[in-house]
C-alpha positions in Angstrom: -19.9 5.7 20.0 -20.5 8.1 16.8 -19.4 8.4 13.3 -19.1 11.8 12.1 -19.1 12.0 8.1 -19.1 15.7 7.6 -19.9 19.0 9.3 -20.7 22.2 7.2 -19.0 25.3 8.0 -19.9 26.8 11.5 -19.1 25.9 14.9 -15.8 24.1 15.6 -16.4 20.3 16.1 -14.6 19.3 19.4 -14.2 15.7 20.6 -12.2 14.2 23.6 -10.9 10.8 23.7 -7.9 8.9 25.0 -6.3 8.1 21.8 -6.8 9.9 18.3 -5.5 7.6 15.5 -4.8 9.4 12.1 -5.7 7.1 9.3 -7.9 4.1 9.0 -5.9 1.5 7.0 -3.9 -1.4 7.8 -1.9 0.6 10.5 -4.6 2.7 11.6 -7.3 0.0 11.8 -5.2 -2.5 13.6 -3.8 0.0 16.3 -7.2 1.6 16.9 -8.9 -1.9 17.2 -6.2 -2.9 19.4 -6.4 -0.2 21.6 -10.2 -0.3 21.9 -10.1 -4.0 22.8 -7.9 -2.9 25.7 -10.6 -0.9 27.0 -9.5 2.7 25.5 -11.5 5.3 24.2 -10.5 5.8 20.6 -11.1 8.3 17.8 -10.3 7.5 14.2 -9.8 10.4 12.1 -9.8 9.6 8.4 -9.3 12.1 5.3 -11.5 9.9 2.9 -15.3 8.8 2.8 -16.9 6.2 4.3 -17.8 3.6 1.8 -19.8 0.5 2.4 -19.3 -2.3 -0.4 -22.8 -1.7 -1.8 -21.7 1.8 -2.5 -18.3 0.9 -4.0 -18.1 2.4 -7.7 -18.5 -0.1 -10.5 -15.7 1.2 -12.7 -12.1 2.3 -12.0 -12.9 5.8 -12.7 -15.2 5.7 -10.0 -12.4 3.9 -7.7 -10.0 6.9 -8.6 -12.7 9.4 -8.0 -14.2 8.2 -4.7 -11.5 6.2 -3.1 -8.2 7.5 -3.9 -6.5 10.7 -3.3 -7.1 13.5 -5.8 -7.9 10.7 -8.7 -4.7 9.0 -7.9 -2.7 11.9 -9.1 0.1 11.8 -6.7 3.5 11.2 -8.5 7.2 11.1 -7.7 9.5 14.1 -8.6 12.7 13.2 -10.0 14.3 11.4 -13.1 11.0 10.1 -14.0 7.3 10.9 -13.1 5.8 7.8 -11.6 2.6 7.2 -9.8 2.1 6.6 -6.2 -0.7 4.3 -5.3 -2.8 4.9 -2.2 -6.3 4.7 -1.0 -8.0 7.7 0.4 -11.2 6.0 2.1 -12.2 4.6 5.3 -10.1 1.5 5.3 -7.2 3.1 3.3 -5.4 1.0 0.7 -6.7 -2.4 2.3 -10.0 -1.4 0.5 -8.4 -1.3 -3.3 -5.5 -3.7 -2.9 -5.6 -7.5 -3.4 -5.3 -8.4 0.2 -2.2 -10.2 -0.2 -0.6 -11.5 3.1 3.0 -12.4 3.6 4.7 -13.0 7.2 7.7 -10.8 7.8 10.8 -12.5 6.7 13.3 -13.3 9.5 16.2 -11.5 7.6 14.5 -8.2 8.0 14.7 -8.2 11.9 18.3 -9.3 11.5 19.0 -6.3 8.9 17.5 -3.8 11.3 19.4 -5.1 14.3 22.7 -4.8 12.5 22.3 -1.6 10.8 19.8 0.3 13.1 20.4 -0.9 16.5 17.1 -2.7 17.0 15.1 -5.7 16.0 16.6 -9.1 16.3 14.8 -12.1 17.8 12.8 -10.4 20.4 10.9 -8.4 17.9 10.9 -11.0 15.5 8.9 -13.2 18.0 6.4 -10.7 19.0 5.7 -9.8 15.5 5.2 -13.3 14.4 3.0 -13.9 17.4 0.8 -11.0 16.2 0.8 -12.2 12.8 -0.2 -15.8 13.8 -3.1 -14.0 15.9 -4.0 -12.1 12.5 -4.3 -14.9 10.4 -7.4 -16.0 12.1 -8.7 -12.5 12.6 -8.5 -11.5 9.0 -9.3 -14.9 7.5 -6.0 -15.9 5.9 -6.3 -18.5 3.2 -4.5 -19.9 0.2 -6.0 -19.0 -3.2 -8.1 -22.1 -4.0 -7.3 -23.5 -7.5 -10.8 -23.8 -8.5 -11.2 -20.0 -8.6 -7.8 -18.7 -9.5 -8.6 -18.1 -13.2 -6.4 -19.1 -16.3 -4.5 -16.2 -16.0 -2.8 -17.5 -12.7 -2.7 -21.0 -14.2 -0.8 -19.9 -16.9 1.8 -18.1 -14.8 2.3 -21.4 -12.7 3.1 -23.1 -15.9 5.4 -20.5 -17.4 7.1 -20.3 -13.8 7.8 -23.8 -13.6 9.3 -23.8 -17.2 12.0 -21.5 -16.2 12.8 -22.9 -12.7 10.9 -20.8 -10.4 9.1 -22.7 -7.8 5.6 -21.6 -6.7 4.7 -19.5 -3.8 1.2 -20.3 -2.2 -0.2 -16.8 -2.4 -2.2 -16.1 0.8 -4.9 -13.4 0.9 -7.0 -12.0 3.5 -10.3 -13.0 1.6 -13.0 -15.2 3.1 -14.4 -17.7 0.3 -13.1 -15.5 -2.8 -15.7 -15.8 -5.6 -12.7 -14.9 -8.4 -14.6 -12.0 -9.5 -11.6 -10.0 -10.3 -12.8 -7.0 -8.6 -10.2 -6.3 -5.7 -8.7 -3.2 -7.0 -12.0 -1.6 -7.4 -13.2 -2.6 -3.9 -15.1 -6.0 -3.3 -18.4 -5.3 -3.5 -19.3 -8.9 -2.4 -17.5 -8.3 1.0 -15.0 -11.3 0.7 -12.1 -9.1 1.1 -11.5 -8.4 4.7 -10.3 -4.8 4.4 -10.4 -2.8 7.7 -13.6 -1.0 7.1 -15.4 -4.0 7.5 -14.2 -5.2 10.9 -11.6 -3.2 12.6 -13.1 0.2 12.2 -16.5 -1.0 13.0 -15.1 -2.7 16.0 -13.9 0.7 17.1 -17.4 1.9 17.1 -18.8 -1.0 18.8 -16.6 -0.6 21.6 -17.4 2.9 22.1 -15.0 4.8 19.9 -15.5 7.6 17.3 -14.8 7.9 13.8 -14.5 10.9 11.9 -14.5 10.3 8.2 -13.8 13.2 5.4 -11.6 14.7 7.8 -8.1 15.4 6.7 -5.9 16.3 9.8 -3.8 19.6 9.3 -1.6 19.3 12.1 -0.8 17.9 15.4 -1.5 20.3 18.2 1.2 20.5 20.9 1.6 21.8 24.5 5.4 22.5 24.5 6.7 19.0 23.1 3.6 17.1 24.4 1.0 16.2 21.5 -2.5 16.8 22.9 -4.7 16.2 19.7 -5.2 16.9 16.1 -7.0 19.6 14.0 -8.2 19.9 10.5 -11.3 20.9 8.3 -14.0 18.5 7.2 -14.2 18.2 3.3 -17.4 17.3 1.5 -16.9 14.0 -0.2 -18.8 15.1 -3.5 -18.0 18.7 -4.0 -14.9 18.9 -2.2 -15.8 22.1 -0.4 -14.5 22.7 2.8 -16.7 22.1 6.0 -16.3 22.8 9.8 -12.9 22.9 11.5 -12.6 20.2 13.9 -10.4 19.5 17.0 -9.8 16.1 18.6 -8.2 16.1 22.0 -6.2 12.9 22.9 -5.7 12.6 26.6 -2.9 9.7 26.4 -1.5 10.0 22.7 -1.8 10.9 19.2 -1.1 8.0 16.9 -0.1 8.7 13.3 -0.9 6.1 10.7 -1.7 8.4 7.6 0.6 6.3 5.3 4.4 6.7 4.4 3.4 10.0 2.5 0.9 11.8 4.6 2.4 10.9 8.3 5.8 12.5 7.6 3.9 15.4 5.5 1.5 16.0 8.7 4.2 16.1 11.1 6.4 18.5 9.1 3.6 20.6 8.8 3.1 20.5 12.8 6.5 21.7 13.2 8.2 18.4 14.7 12.0 18.8 14.6 13.9 16.0 13.3 16.5 15.7 10.6 15.6 12.5 9.4 11.6 13.7 9.1 10.6 13.1 5.7 13.9 11.1 4.8 14.4 7.3 3.7 11.5 7.2 1.9 11.2 3.8 0.3 9.0 1.4 -2.0 8.8 -1.5 -4.2 8.2 0.0 -7.4 6.8 -2.4 -10.1 5.6 -2.8 -13.8 4.8 -5.8 -15.9 4.9 -7.5 -19.1 1.7 -8.4 -21.2 1.6 -11.5 -22.7 -0.7 -12.2 -25.7 -2.3 -15.4 -26.3 -4.2 -17.4 -29.0 -6.5 -18.8 -26.6 -9.1 -16.7 -24.6 -7.6 -15.8 -21.3 -10.1 -13.4 -19.7 -7.8 -12.0 -16.9 -10.6 -10.2 -15.2 -11.8 -13.8 -14.4 -10.6 -15.3 -11.2 -8.5 -13.9 -8.5 -6.9 -10.6 -9.3 -3.8 -11.8 -8.1 -3.5 -15.7 -7.3 0.2 -16.7 -7.9 3.6 -15.1 -6.8 7.2 -16.2 -6.4 9.6 -15.0 -3.7 12.4 -17.4 -4.9 14.3 -14.3 -6.2 13.7 -11.9 -3.2 17.0 -12.2 -1.6 19.2 -13.2 -4.6 17.9 -10.8 -7.1 16.2 -8.3 -5.5 12.6 -8.7 -6.8 9.4 -10.8 -6.5 7.0 -11.7 -9.2 3.2 -12.1 -9.2 0.1 -12.1 -11.5 -2.0 -8.9 -11.7 -5.2 -8.8 -13.7 -6.4 -5.3 -14.7 -10.0 -4.1 -15.7 -10.3 -3.2 -19.3 -10.2 0.6 -18.6 -6.6 0.3 -16.8 -5.4 -2.0 -19.6 -6.4 0.4 -22.5 -4.3 3.0 -20.6 -1.2 1.1 -20.6 -1.5 0.4 -24.4 0.5 2.6 -26.8 -1.2 4.2 -29.8 -4.3 6.2 -30.2 -7.5 6.3 -32.4 -8.1 3.2 -34.6 -4.7 1.7 -33.8 -5.6 1.8 -29.9 -9.1 0.7 -30.2 -7.7 -2.5 -32.3 -5.1 -3.1 -29.4 -7.7 -2.8 -26.7 -10.0 -5.3 -28.6 -7.3 -8.0 -27.8 -8.1 -7.7 -24.1 -9.8 -11.3 -23.6 -6.5 -12.8 -24.9 -3.9 -10.6 -22.9 -2.9 -11.3 -19.4 -0.4 -9.4 -17.2 2.3 -10.6 -14.7 4.2 -8.1 -12.8 7.4 -7.6 -10.8 8.1 -5.6 -7.8 11.7 -4.6 -7.0 13.1 -4.5 -3.8 14.6 -1.1 -4.3 17.6 0.4 -2.6 16.6 3.9 -3.8 15.9 6.4 -0.9 13.6 9.4 -1.5 12.0 12.1 0.9 8.9 13.3 1.6 8.0 17.0 2.2 4.8 18.9 2.9 3.7 20.8 -0.4 1.2 23.4 -1.2 -2.2 22.6 0.3 -0.9 20.1 2.6 -0.3 17.6 -0.3 2.8 15.4 0.3 5.8 15.9 -2.2 7.6 12.8 -3.0 11.0 13.0 -4.4 12.2 9.5 -5.8 14.5 8.1 -8.4 15.7 4.7 -9.1 19.5 3.8 -8.6 21.2 2.3 -11.6 21.3 -1.0 -9.8 17.4 -0.8 -9.0 17.0 -0.3 -12.9 19.0 -3.4 -13.8 16.9 -5.5 -11.3 13.8 -4.2 -13.0 15.1 -5.4 -16.4 16.4 -8.9 -15.2 12.7 -9.2 -13.9 10.9 -8.0 -17.1 13.1 -10.2 -19.1 12.3 -13.3 -16.8 8.4 -12.6 -17.1 8.5 -12.2 -20.9 10.3 -15.7 -21.0 7.5 -17.1 -18.5 4.8 -15.8 -21.1 6.5 -17.5 -24.0 7.1 -20.9 -22.1 3.3 -20.7 -21.1 2.3 -20.6 -24.9 2.0 -16.7 -25.8 2.3 -15.6 -29.2 3.8 -12.2 -28.2 4.6 -9.8 -25.3 4.2 -6.3 -24.8 7.0 -4.9 -22.7 5.9 -1.3 -22.5 9.4 0.2 -22.5 10.4 3.3 -24.4 12.8 2.2 -27.4 11.6 -1.2 -27.6 9.3 -2.5 -30.3 5.5 -2.4 -29.0 5.4 -6.1 -29.1 8.0 -8.9 -29.2 8.0 -12.5 -30.6 9.7 -15.4 -29.0 12.9 -14.8 -31.1 13.2 -11.1 -29.9 12.8 -11.7 -26.1 16.6 -11.0 -25.6 15.7 -7.4 -26.6 14.5 -6.7 -23.2 18.1 -7.4 -21.9 19.1 -4.4 -23.8 16.5 -2.1 -22.8 17.1 1.5 -21.6 18.2 2.1 -17.8 16.8 5.6 -18.1 13.9 5.5 -15.6 12.0 8.0 -18.1 11.6 4.8 -20.3 9.7 3.0 -18.2 6.1 3.0 -16.5 6.6 2.0 -12.9 4.1 2.2 -10.1 5.0 2.9 -6.5 3.0 0.6 -4.4 4.3 -0.9 -0.9 5.6 2.5 0.5 8.0 2.7 3.7 9.8 5.2 5.5 9.5 8.9 6.2 9.3 8.5 9.8 11.7 5.5 10.2 12.3 3.6 13.5 15.6 3.3 14.9 17.9 3.6 18.1 19.6 6.6 17.1 17.8 10.1 17.2 20.2 11.5 14.8 19.2 8.8 12.0 15.7 8.1 12.8 12.2 10.0 13.8 10.9 7.2 15.9 12.3 5.0 18.8 11.8 1.1 18.3 8.4 1.5 19.9 7.4 4.2 17.4 7.7 7.0 19.7 8.8 10.0 18.2 12.2 11.3 19.6 12.2 14.2 21.5 8.2 14.4 21.8 5.6 13.0 24.2 2.5 11.1 23.5 3.4 11.2 19.9 3.6 7.7 18.1 3.9 6.4 14.5 2.1 3.0 13.9 2.0 2.6 10.1 4.3 2.1 7.2 6.0 5.5 7.6 7.9 3.8 10.6 9.2 0.9 8.9 13.0 2.0 8.1 13.6 -0.2 4.9 12.0 -2.3 2.3 11.2 -5.7 3.3 11.0 -7.4 -0.1 7.3 -8.8 0.5 3.8 -7.3 0.5 3.8 -5.3 3.8 0.0 -5.4 5.0 0.6 -8.2 7.5 3.9 -6.6 8.7 2.3 -3.1 9.1 -0.7 -4.8 11.0 1.2 -6.6 13.3 3.8 -3.8 14.3 0.6 -1.5 14.7 -0.8 -4.2 17.2 2.6 -4.2 19.0 2.2 -0.3 19.3 -1.2 -0.9 20.8 0.0 -3.4 23.3 2.9 -0.8 24.2 0.6 2.0 24.8 -2.0 0.3 26.8 0.8 -1.1 29.1 2.0 2.5 29.6 -1.4 3.6 30.6 
């Protein structure tokens, strides 16, 4: 076993293995550990650095610098410029998310069966079986009331007042301390990110991990994938190191994310009309509530309350989200003394957010320097869903006792009182007036029965190619309306089973 963190310029680094897995997040970690358990030799190739929890940064600045792609500067191109949130570190986005775990709803499998020719009850049962096992493996628990914090308690109060039933939020966290540091990386090692157990398991079982190793392309012999190549990047200086080539005797497994998996395949010359198409997401934003009492949203679970009640009927979900001080300050309007005065209200502010199960479809292309270029614009119906959700959140805040809310929508006043809440109903539907963040990314290498409309078959195998499989969110062909980590992991474990069965 070996972990290769960086090689300086010089002789090309080469490695032979059974399976090479590109990416180490929810998809990469789950498929790699599944293959390793089956006795296969596995190499995980990750573009980002290895960071032990003791080395996680203490600030969000450090998190953007060390654990996100180019300081988190990836944005959409379209009617509006919106950030795309992804981790770039061993463990991927599981290191910097809130570890929310939701089983895949049954209607998703029915939709895939009806619209794409695969799925149905058989796939649902297989995925749910893996999710049952993962619940134990990644220590899925309901957020304890004693550590949830006041910001989550207020959300529950507001939701009950407007008739939204609670959803018991489950997270992959063992004995959460309620320190509110999910977004920076959990230094206390309570969050069960893949860098803590799935990737180390690959090493223990005789596999290899390359970090600081962005893959440039998949290497083919004819239409048979035989490995991947790229060049090491120094984690601090960002200077290029040695080239590397990892040969895969049995298969190349793409799990580099819904942005990088399609971009790498495009750069590798994979021919598919659907490649890079069908990019989808759950874009979201939120309303700040300002309270007379001290709330301290950075105390307690980062996200400890949610509601799925309107997921199907209205097309959005609601949840809490605590922001560290530096992120909150970046979301407040104004400058100078005015911004300082607004930011000093931090102890009295809390944030509740919505995520839209958007119908918008975008595309991913390989841009300059190998970076993905994401084109994406909300539809009018998506914007209407977002506006409805924001109005509902504002009502929740007032029902919970807020004195004012900050909607952060251009064209509305900076803050609104209880008698102004309906102004949100008239907010602009122009995406440029909104600060939305793209998370929960899907597609670009979507599965489907028809090669003309999909990149992969229902087992993640790229149409028209041998030994090339996609095992991450890029293969998920639609939005699912819930946090996708458990869905990604279960599908990845299913891919591992299928690969091992094929030998």
